[in-house]
N, C-alpha and C positions, 0 to 999 in steps of 0.2 A: 331450609328445605325440610319437608315433612313427608313421612311415608307411613303406611299401615301394613301390619303383618299379622298373620294368624298366630304364629309362634316366633319368639326370639329366644335363641339359645346363647347364653353368655358363657363362653369358655369352650375351647375346642380340644379338651383333654379326653380321656377315656369316657367319662360320664357324659360329656357334651356330644361326642361323636356317636355314642350309643343312642342318645336322644334323637339325633338327626336321623339315624337309620329308621326309627319308628315314625317320626314326624313326616318324613318324605313319602310314606306310604299313603297318606291321606291329604296332603296339601303340598303345593309347590310354593306357597306364599309364606316362606320362613326366612329368617336371617340368622347367621352365626356371627357373633362378635368375639374377637379375641385380641388381647394386647400383644401377643407374640412373646418369644418366638414360638412358631408352630412346632408340632412334633410330639406332643404328650409328655407328661412328667415321667412316665414309666420309661419311655424310650430315651429321653434326653438326660435326665438326672437321677432316675430311680432304678427300677427293676433291672433293666438290661445292662447299663454300664456297671452297676454294682455287682451283678453276678459274674460279669466278665472279669472284674477285678478280683472277686473272691476265688474264681476258678484258677487264675494265675497264681495267687497266693497259696492255695491248697496244693497245687501241683508242685510248687517249690518246697512246700513243707513236707511232702511225702518222702523227700530224700532222707529224712531222719530215721525212717524205718528200713532203709535199704540194707544197711550193713548186717542187721540181724536176720535178714532174709537171704543173705549170701550175695547181694549185689554190691560190687566193689567199685569205688571211685567217686562216690557221692561227695566226698570231702572237697573235691575240686570245683563243685558247683558254685556259682555266684548268681546274684540277682541284679539285673540292670533295671532299677526302678524307673528311670525316665523312659526306657523302652516299654516297660509294662504299662505305664500311663499313656504312651502313644498308642499302644495296641488297644487299650480301653477306649480312647477317643475315636480311633478308626472305626471300631464296631459301633460305638455310640452314634457317630455321625451317619453310619449306614442305617441303623434302626430308626433314628430320628428322621432322616431323609425320607425313608419309606412312609413314615406316618405323616409327614408334610404332604406327600403326594396323595395319600388316602384322604386327608382333610380337604385338599383342594378339589379332588374328584367328587367328594360327597357334597361339599358346600357350593362349589362352582362360583358363579358371580354373586351368590348370596352371602359371601364371606366379607365382613367388614373388619379390618384390622385397626383396632383402636380401643379406647377405654369407655365402657358403658357407665352412665350415671343415671340413677333413678330420679325421675321428677315426680313419681307417684307409682302406685301399684301396677299401672298398665302404660306407663309413659317413660321413655328413655331418651337420653341424649348421648350421641357419639360424635364428638367434634362439633361441627355445625349442624349435624343432622338430628332431627327430632323424629322419634319412632313411636307410634301408637301400636300396642301389642295386645291381642286378645288373651294370650297366655305367654308367660315368661318362665324359662328354665335357667336357674342359676347353677353353673357348674364351673366355677372359677378356680377350684383347687385350693391348695394350701402351701405354705412355705415354712422353712425351718425357723424356729424361735431362737433368737439371740437376745439376751438381756441388753437393754439400751446402754448400760454403763460399760459393757464389754466391747462395744463398737469402737471405742477409742483405741483399741489395740490393732485396728485396721486389718491388714492382710495376714496378720498372725492368727486371726480367728478364721477357722475353716468350717464349712458345713457340707452336707451331702450335695449341695448344689454347686460348690466351688472346688471340692476335693479333686475331681478328675481333670480340672483345667490346670492343675499344678504341673510344672515341668519336671519337678523332682520333689521328694519328701525329705524333711530334715531328719536328723538322727534321733530326735526325741519329740514325741507327740503326747500330749495329755488329752484324754477323752472324757468329756463331761456329758453323761447320759448313756445309760446302758439298756435302752429299749432295743427293739429289733434292729433299727438302723445303726445305732451306735455299736451294738455288739457285733454285728456282721462286719462293719468297716474297721472297727478297732482290732478284731482278731486278724483280719486280713492284713492290715498294716503291720501288725506284730510279726506275722508269718513272713513278711517280706524283709524282715531284719531291722525294723525300726523299734526303738525302745518306747513302749506304750505303757501308760499308767491310766487306769480307768476309775472314774468317780461317778456316783449316782446318789441323788437325794433319796431315791427309793431303796428299800431294803431287799430288793430282788433284782433279777436281771430278766430282760425280755418279757416282762409282764407276768412271769410265772407266779401262781398263787399257791399251788400245792406245795406244802413245806418240804416234803421229801424230794420231789422233782427239782424244786428250787435249789436245795442244798447240793444235789448231785450235779446240777448245771454249774453252780458257782464253783464247786470243787474242780470240775473238769476245765472250765475256762480259766480259773485262777492259777492253773499250772502253767499257763502260757504268758500271762501278764498280770501284774498286781491289780486287784479290784478293791475299791473302798466304797462301802455302801452306807446309806442312812444319814448322811450329813450334807448340808448345803455347801457348795464349792464357792470359793472366792479367789479372784485372780489379782495379782499385782506384778508390776514389772520390776525386775532386778537386773543387776549387771550381767548375770549369767543366763537370763532368759525370763520367761513368764513363770511365776511361781503360783501353783494351784494349791490351796489349803482347804481341807474339809475335815473338821474336827481335829484330830491329832495327826491325820495323814497329810503329808506334804510331798509335792513333786515339782521339779523344774523342767520346763519343756521349751522347745524352740517355737512350736505352734500348738494351737489347741483346736481340736475337732469338737464342735458343739452339736450334740444330738439330743436336745431336750424337748422334743416334740415339735408339733407344727401349729400354725395359726392360719385360719381361713383367709383367703385373699378377697376381703370385702371392704378394705379400708377406703374411705373417701368415695364410696359408691352411692351415697344418698339413701342408705337403708332406713334412716330415720323417717323418711317420707312414707314408709310402709305401714306404720302404726303398730309395730312390734318392737319390743326392747330386745337387744342382743345381750347375751351373757358376757361374762368377763373374758371369754375367748373370741368374742365377736360373732357367735353363732346365733342363728335364728331358730326358734322352735319349729319343729316340723314332724310329720308323721312318717316313720320309716316304711310303713306299709303302702302309703299312697304317694310319698315324696312331697306332699303338699304342705305349705306354710299356712296354718289356720284355715280361714275361708277365702284366702286370696287366690287369684288366678296365677299363683307363683309356686313353682316346684323346684326342689333342690336335688342335685345328683353329684356323687363323687366326694372327694376329700373335703370339700367346703362344708359338708354337713357335720364333720367331726365324729362320725359314727363308726363306720368300718372302712378305714383307709387302706383298702386292698383292691387290686385291679378288678377282679371278677365281681366284687361287690359294687364298685363304681359302674361297671357295665350293666349290672342288674338295675341299679338305681336309675341309670339313664333310660333303660327299657321301660321302667315303671313311669318315670316322668314323661317320656315321650308318648306313651299310651294315654296317660291321664291328661296331657296337654291338648288332646284332641277336642276341639270345640264342639264336636257333634255328640260327644259321649259324656256321661256322668263319671265322676271320680270313683275309681275302684281300688280296693285294697288287695294287695298281692302278698302271698306267703313268701317268706325269705328262706334262702338256703340254710342248711346246717352251718353254723359258724365254724370256720376253719382258718387258723392263723399259723403260718410257718415262718420260722426264723432260720436262715441258711448259715448258721454258725456250725461249729464242729465241737461236740455233737450237735446235730440239728435239733431244733425245738419246735414242737407243734402243740397247739391247744385246739381241741375239737369239741363241739357240742356245748353242753352246759359247763361253764367254768367252775373250778373248785369252790370259789367263794360263794357261788349261788346254789350249791347243793344243800339239801336237807339231810344233815348227818344222821337223823333218826331213821330215814327211809332208804339210805343208800348203802351199798357194800362196795368195797374197793379191792381190786386185785392188782398185783404188780409183778414186774420183772426187773431184776438188777442186771443191766447190760454189761457190767464188769465180768459177769460169769456166763455170758451167752456164747455158745460155741462159734457161730459164724463171726461174731464180733471179735472174739479172741484170735481166730486164725488170720483175720485181716488187720490186727493191731488197732482196732477201733472200739475196744471194749470199755466204753465209758457211758455213764448216764443211767437213767431209770425211766420206766414207763408205768403210769398208774391209771387204771381203767375203772370207770364209775358205772354202776348199774343199779337198777331198782331192786331193793331187797326181796320183794315178794314175787315179782314177775321175771326178773333177770333181764329186763329190757335195758339196752345200752343207753347211757345218758351222756357221757362225755369222757374225755381223756386228756391228761397232760403228760408230755414226755420230753425228755432230753435224751436222744438216742440216735445211733447211726441210721441214716436214711429215714428219718422221721417223716419226711415229706411224703413218702409212699405209704407208710402206715397211717398217716393222717388222712390221706385220700380214701383209703379202704374203710377206715372207721367212720368218716363223714357220710359215706353212702349207707353203711349199716345203721347209723343213727337216724338218717333221713327215712329209711324204710322201717324204722321202729323194730329192728331186729333184736333178738335176745342173745345172750352169751351162748346159749345152746344152739341157736341158728348158726352162729359163726363157727362153732366147734364141729359142725358137719362139713366144713370146708377142709380139703386136704392141705396139710402143711408140709411142703417139700423140705427135705433135709440135705445139706445144711443151709438154712436161710435165716435172715434176720426176722422173718415173719414168725419163726418158731418162738421168738420171745413174746410176741403177741399171744400165741397159743398158750404159753405158760401163764400169762396174766389172765386169760380167759378161764383157764382151769381153776386158778386161784379164786376168781369171782364165783364160778359155778359152785364151788364147795361151800360158799357162804350164802348163796341164795336159798331162801326158805320156800321155794315154789314146790307145790305138790304135783305129782303126776308128770315128772319129767319125761321127755320123749324116750321111747324104748331104744331107738337107734343110737342114743347117746352112748350106750354101752360099747359101741364099735369105736368110740373115740376116746376111751379112757387112758390109753397109753400114748406116750410121746417118744419120738426118736431120741431126744436128748435124755429122757429118763433112762433109757436102756443103754446108752453109750457113755454117759458122763456122770 
């Protein structure tokens, strides 16, 4: 059986559904192909279940501060981990179920549940059906990487996709990989009372590049569970469990959570028929401003592109792909949002704008705040971490920021807007900073930068913003 479609969208995750919303504005002749289960990665195995898990762990962890605040009785608290996991699955199924409904409403009878195989740049096969497509959008997502040799350990190896299906957690878990996913889940597991040991080949955590922020984050997280960085991990089975060895560091665990990154879901799809070579991760070359692969009628959206594996970025890429897949228009380049990456650890981690490693150290000035000394953070018992703010030396224009700080998610959003609008440190210093708030820490960093900027003719009204509440009180 053969059919012809204006557009075929392969994958019904965030990127694919965002594409559908654009495509359906100009044609009804489209198809959505997905292998299932439906429900988006975010809802089923990513953002939503993980944040539910983190919230429960953080709530339980708060008991450690109760006694010094005069709240008595926290010593009798206990954590029922199977109940926590059931709670996570209940909300996960609710969120995933909602997204299944959204998918079926958007795609209707244009949804094909099966595996797509490329027979050429504009020709696909799904089961017995052959489809000729004028445009194709590839949005198949990505999956956790597990080294082949570790698969022999079977169910003792966990990933972010299998963790929440566990009925219980063992008393010892080794964590291999300390990027965003590994750090979030590892800290949460530790806070629930499991003995956790962390390993990473990288010499940093959560992808931090600023040496001072990185050190502050490692120091804070390292107080909760041991962290071993910079050496490859090896696993072997012993009578006492699975032994993980990295350099001189050794830990024995009952199960291992592997969080070593992701690989695009493009295996055995016939990509070799497209005329482009994939890289060692299986990625196709593409233009992030157009989502297009070379000069082919093929566009890429979401985690499958290996670029910005974040929900709002996947939605943006689906928007771009859906607009450019319009057979009536020429391909257009779109500006991308200010980069914003948030890790929901404690302290939270955020990277905004130009990352530290891409800065020109000759033209940049850096301001900072040490959150161990910040008033609101101290009174809440959350005084950990550091924020470092980057600005142009001559103009004071904000360029980027790395931080490990309480409520970094909110500071990150504020700074991403400021960077998008090309604001200067002096622009932000016109904003009121209420006392006592965590935002006052940002004010401190802004003043630190302002003193280092070599711009002539600073705004006169800056004189109204020279003093800070924390200067006068502490």
